[in-house]
N, C-alpha and C positions, 0 to 999 in steps of 0.2 A: 351750719351757719359759719361762716369764716370770716372774720376781717381783712382784711388789705388796706391799708394806711397811705395814700399815696400821696402826690400834690397836685394841685389842679387851680389854676386860675381860668373861670370860667370869662368868654369873653363877654364884654358890654358890647352889644351890634348895634345897640338904638340907634347912637349917633352917625354908622358908616353905612346904613343902609343906603344911602344916597350914589355913595362910590363904589360899585362893582369890584374894582380892582381892589382898593381898597381893603373892603370887606374881605374875598379871597386871602389876600395877604394875611391879614388878623386872622383867620381862621387856619390858616398855612402853620401858624408861630403858637396857636395853642399848646399848653405846656401841660403835664401833671400835678400841677401845684397847688395845695389844697383840697381834693378830693375824698371824702370818703364814698370808697367803693364796696358794697355789698354783693357778691355774689352767690346767689342760688344755682346754681347749674345754668340753666338756660334763661335766666332771669335774673337780670342786673339792675340794681337802684343807684343814680350819683348824689349824691347832696352834696347842693353849693350854698347853704343857708335857705335863704325864702326859696329858690327855685330847687324842686327836684326833679331830676328827668330817671325816666322807668323805662326800660328797652326789653323789648320782647324778644329775646333770642333762643335761636333753634339755628345753627349756623347748616350750611350746605341743605335746608329745606324750605329756602323761604320763610322761615320763623313759622311755619304752622302748627296748631296748637297741639301737643301731645296733654294728656291727663298730667303726666308729670306736671309740664309747664302750667298747666290752670290750677292745679293744686299751689305749686311754688308763687303764681302771681298772687294769690288769695291771702299766702305767709307774707310775701313784700308788702301789701295793701295793708296789712294788717300793721306790720313796722311802721309804716308811715303814719297812720293813726296813733301810736306807741310812742314812738323813739324821735318823731322831728316836731314839735310842737310847734317851734318856730317858722315852720314852711307853711306860704302862704298862696302858692301856686306850684301844679304838675305838668310836664311835660311827658306824655307818652308817643313814646317814637319805637320806630325796629330795628335790629341788628343790620348792619351790612345794607343793601339796595331793596330790600321789603319792608313795608311794616306787617302787616301778617297777610299769609297764603291760605286762610281757615282751618278748619282742622285738620288732623292727621286723617290720612285715608284709612290706614290699617283701622285704626282706632274705630272709625265709622263701620267699614266693612264688619268688627267686632260687634257693634250695636244689632247688625241683623241676623246674628244668630243667639239672641238673649230675649228673654220671654219680654214681649211688652213692658208688662207692670215693672218689670225690675227696669229697663229701660225709661221709662219715665223720671225713676228715681235718681239714676243715672245723670240723667239732662238736669234735673234740678241742682242736682249737686255740680255738674259743670257750669252753668249759666252762675250759681252762687260764686262762684270761684273768680268769676270775673265781674260780675254786678256791683260788686262794693266798689269798685273804680264812681258808681255812679253817685254815691252816698259819703264821700270823703268829704271833710268840714271845707275843702278848698279845692278853688275853680280848679278844672283839668285843660288842658290842648294836647289834641291831637296831633303829633310831627309828619304826617302820611308821607313817609318819602320811598314810596314805592307800591307793588301791587298790594290791596285792600279788600280779599276776597272774601265772600261766604258771612262765616262767623268773626274774620277778621276784620272785616267792613264793621259788622254789626258791632264789634267792641270800640271802633273808631267812635259811634254813636251815644255810647256811655259817656264820652268826653263832652266838658260843656260847647267845645268851639275845638274846632277840625281846620289844617292846613296843609295843603298839598302841592303838585307840582303839577305840569301840560303833562309829563312822559310818568305819572303814575295812572294806576288803572285801580279803580275803584265799583264796586258792585254784591250785590246779593243776589247770588246763582241758586240760591236753595233748589229753585224746582227743576234747575236745570240737573242737579243731582237724582228727583224722584222724592225730594223732602220738603217738607213745609219747613217756612223761616223759623228759626231759633233765635239765641242769644239775644233776644226782645226787640229785634228786627222790625216785628210787628206792630211796636209799642215808639221804639224811638223815632224811626222813619217817617211816618205821617206825622210825627209833632215839629220835622225840623223841613218838612216842605209841602206843600197842596196834596190836600188826599188824595185828588186822583194819580198827581205824579208819582206820590208813595204806593198806588195803585198798579200803576205802571212798571214802575221796578222791582217790585216782589213778584207780579204774576209773569212777567218775563225773564226776569233773571238776567237782567241788562246789566253788563258791562261797562262804563263809562271812564272817559279819562277827566283826567284833574279837571281841566277846562269844562266840560259840560258837568259835573259834579257842582262847578263855581256856578253857574249858572243855573242850575237848578234850586242854588240855595242849601247844599248838603255842606259845602265848605267855607268860612270866612273869607278866605284867601288862597291863590294859585300861585306862586312863584315858576319862574321858567325852568328849573333843572331840580332833580331830587335834592342835590347836594346842598341848597339854598333853603330847603323846608326846615331845618331844624334851628338856622339861623333865626329864620323870622317868626319861629316861635319864641326863640328866646328872647326876641324884641320886644315881644307883645307880653311876653311875662315879665320881663323888664318893668315895661309901664304898669302892669296890674300890681304887682309888688310894692312899688312907689304909693301907694297909696296907705291909707289907715288899717292896719291888721285886724282890728276888729272889726271896721266895716264892709272890711272884702267876707268875711267871715259870715258875717250875717247876711248879706247880700248874697250869699251863695246858699245860707240854708232858705232867705225867703223864696229866690228864683228855684229850686229844688222841692220846695214842701207839698205844692200840688200834685207833683204827677210820681211821689215816692212809691207809697203805697199802691198805685195803680201801676205800677210797672211789676211789684213785685209779684201780684194776680194775674199780668200778660205774662208771665216768665213761667207760674204754672201751667197754664193753658198750652202755652206753646209746646212745653215738655210733653204734655200729654198726647196734643197732634202729632209730633215726632214720635214717640213711643209706638202711636197706630201705624205711622210711615214706615218704621224701620221692621215692622212686620209685612211689608208689601213688598210686592216683586218690583216695583219701579225704583225702589235705592239700589238695589243689582243691577238693573240696568243703566241705572244712570253711575255705579259705580265701575262698573266692567267700562262703558264707554270712556270714562277719563281716563282708565291705565290704556286703553287701545288707542287712545288720542283721536276719539271719534264723536260726530255729535248722537246723542242717545235717541232712541225711536222706541217712545215708550206705546 
């Protein structure tokens, strides 16, 4: 870890969302005043006192999630727990024009060459690197500023609230890859939408627009363009942290209590199911189809 001390004055967008021109003008004038930036290779956290911004970062690869990024993500989340006791809200977003385009395909291909029992343990660890997001003592907002596909989409579901844009694409396309869903998707998605909608999304691997995700109840709000997603999330975070710090944390704990252990159990079952899938032929067909930019024929 190394520290880069710079200055950032975070924009208070709460009072300017009604005026698009004013908003864009203020966004363009954001300086680097007062921001504590910690860089962990592909993952960054930004500390502005009560609101933290955590960015998934894998430049040039649509923020696809490598094993390295996963382990660093866990480190960053642990640092939030340890080093930012005054934080009251976390925003998770993606660097550039993507949120997270799922797991790294090369890493997935390696799983097809690994014993099933070993893959189960690998996938458990992989999920646990990210699932700590759902155990933070503060509420979290996913600012989905571009494609959120597969595991990337499921990571956004670990957050308590999601905001996206009309031009973003979201979906849990695991079955199109020849693998069962993971990263908690079989637990978190049915919690957010009617049961039959969850079945449709997970069994078809459907990729939706931001507008359709809003219609189905998967996201709280859908703004016009990607560049407005983070300001919208900041506006909501600003409203949240204006409340009582103790009440915010106690409310978060109460809302999460009933589902926390169930999520852990479901992650184990998903790892076991994916371990079996990695030993089959379908995942190889799916990966090859993606490389060739064709529809898979299972």
